[in-house]
C-alpha positions in Angstrom: -21.6 6.3 -14.8 -21.1 9.8 -13.3 -22.8 13.0 -13.3 -20.9 16.4 -12.5 -21.5 19.8 -12.1 -19.0 22.9 -11.6 -19.5 26.8 -10.7 -16.4 29.1 -10.6 -16.5 32.8 -9.9 -13.1 34.8 -10.3 -13.3 38.5 -9.2 -10.4 41.0 -10.4 -12.0 44.4 -10.5 -9.5 45.8 -8.3 -5.9 45.7 -9.1 -4.7 45.2 -5.6 -7.1 42.3 -5.0 -7.9 38.9 -6.7 -10.4 36.4 -5.3 -11.6 33.2 -6.6 -13.7 30.4 -5.7 -14.8 27.4 -7.4 -17.5 24.4 -6.3 -17.4 21.1 -8.0 -20.0 18.3 -7.6 -20.0 14.6 -8.7 -22.4 11.7 -8.3 -21.1 8.6 -9.4 -23.2 5.2 -10.0 -22.6 1.8 -8.4 -20.1 -0.3 -10.1 -21.6 -3.5 -11.8 -20.4 -6.8 -10.5 -19.3 -5.5 -6.9 -20.7 -6.9 -3.5 -21.0 -3.4 -2.1 -22.9 -0.5 -3.1 -20.1 1.8 -4.5 -22.1 4.8 -5.1 -20.7 8.0 -4.1 -21.0 11.8 -4.0 -18.1 14.3 -4.1 -18.2 17.9 -3.5 -15.0 19.8 -3.6 -14.4 23.6 -2.8 -11.6 25.8 -3.5 -11.1 29.4 -2.7 -8.2 31.8 -3.3 -7.5 35.3 -2.0 -4.6 37.4 -3.0 -3.7 40.9 -1.7 -1.0 43.2 -3.4 0.8 44.9 -0.7 2.9 47.0 -2.8 5.0 46.9 -6.2 7.2 43.8 -4.7 4.9 42.0 -2.2 1.6 39.9 -2.2 -0.2 38.2 0.2 -1.9 34.9 -0.8 -4.4 32.5 0.8 -6.1 29.6 -0.5 -8.5 26.7 1.0 -9.5 23.3 -0.7 -12.1 21.2 1.1 -13.0 17.9 -0.2 -15.9 15.8 0.9 -16.8 12.4 -0.7 -19.8 10.7 1.0 -20.0 6.9 0.2 -23.5 5.5 -0.1 -22.7 2.1 2.0 -19.6 3.2 4.0 -18.0 6.1 5.7 -17.1 9.5 4.4 -13.6 10.6 3.2 -12.9 14.4 4.0 -9.6 16.5 3.2 -8.9 20.0 4.2 -5.9 22.2 3.0 -5.4 25.8 4.1 -2.4 27.8 2.8 -0.9 31.2 3.4 1.6 32.5 1.8 3.9 35.7 1.1 5.4 36.3 -2.3 8.2 38.9 -3.3 9.1 39.8 -6.8 11.8 42.3 -7.5 9.8 44.3 -10.3 12.4 47.3 -11.0 15.2 45.0 -11.9 13.7 41.4 -11.8 16.8 39.9 -10.4 15.0 38.0 -7.7 11.9 36.2 -6.3 10.9 34.5 -3.4 7.6 32.6 -1.8 7.2 31.6 1.7 4.1 29.3 2.5 2.6 27.7 5.4 0.1 24.8 4.9 -2.1 23.1 7.3 -3.6 19.7 6.2 -6.0 17.6 7.7 -7.6 14.1 6.4 -9.9 11.7 7.4 -10.8 8.5 6.0 -13.7 6.4 7.6 -14.6 4.3 4.3 -13.5 1.2 5.5 -15.0 -0.2 8.9 -12.7 -2.9 9.1 -9.5 -0.6 9.8 -11.4 2.3 11.8 -11.1 6.1 10.9 -7.6 6.8 9.5 -6.4 10.1 10.1 -3.6 12.7 9.0 -2.6 16.1 10.2 0.3 18.0 9.0 2.2 21.3 9.1 4.2 22.3 6.3 6.6 25.6 6.1 8.7 26.2 3.0 10.8 29.0 1.5 12.0 29.1 -2.1 14.1 31.7 -3.5 15.9 32.5 -6.8 18.6 35.4 -7.4 19.5 36.6 -10.8 22.6 38.7 -10.1 23.9 38.9 -13.7 22.9 37.7 -17.2 24.5 34.5 -17.2 23.9 33.5 -13.4 21.1 31.9 -11.5 21.0 30.8 -7.9 17.8 29.0 -6.6 17.6 27.8 -3.0 14.7 25.6 -1.1 13.9 25.3 2.5 10.9 23.1 4.0 10.1 21.4 6.7 7.2 19.1 7.7 5.6 17.9 11.1 2.8 15.2 10.6 0.6 13.1 13.0 -1.3 9.9 11.9 -3.6 7.4 13.0 -3.3 4.3 11.3 -5.2 0.9 11.5 -6.4 0.0 14.6 -6.1 3.2 16.1 -2.0 3.3 16.2 -1.0 6.8 16.4 2.4 7.9 14.8 4.4 11.1 14.4 7.2 12.5 12.4 9.1 15.3 11.1 11.2 16.0 8.2 13.5 18.9 6.9 14.6 19.5 3.4 17.3 22.0 2.0 18.5 22.4 -1.6 20.5 24.9 -3.9 21.4 25.0 -7.5 23.6 27.4 -9.2 23.3 27.9 -13.1 25.5 29.3 -15.6 23.7 30.2 -18.7 26.0 29.3 -21.8 23.9 30.6 -24.5 20.3 29.9 -25.9 20.5 26.3 -25.9 23.1 25.2 -23.2 23.5 25.8 -19.6 25.7 24.5 -17.0 24.5 23.8 -13.5 25.5 22.4 -10.0 22.9 21.4 -7.6 22.6 19.7 -4.2 20.0 18.8 -1.7 19.6 17.1 1.8 
């Protein structure tokens, strides 16, 4: 059995600004036939802010906070902050791009036997598309991630990863296209 409620607001009065926020709350009852009290309450808050800089450029920001409060054990928390810059060629519609920076933090203390698990990550990403002529499309993606984790028993670990991909598409008509892609 669960009970939930949500409230959201969206502001779009000014053509250069957009803001949105949403709060969600949920309470779940105990599960029958379990030894532990499985009741929990979850609260999620998301916020968005967008500012049009000019006809082609937009600055974007988003926040996501999630908190789960378990009745008989530790809490789980998640935070994701994103900052982005978007470009779209509004005059000819021949290209667009999105650059994004994201900071993620997670903490899970819901299992006392393993201790508090933590994860922190920074992700940077860039995606772009070009449409130089009617039948041709070119897209590319670059991303990097730097992460630090704390696992069971307080064991710390870190890693980094990079990704690059590209795709070339030739549009043969309404129903067919030919594509070549690669990623590393």
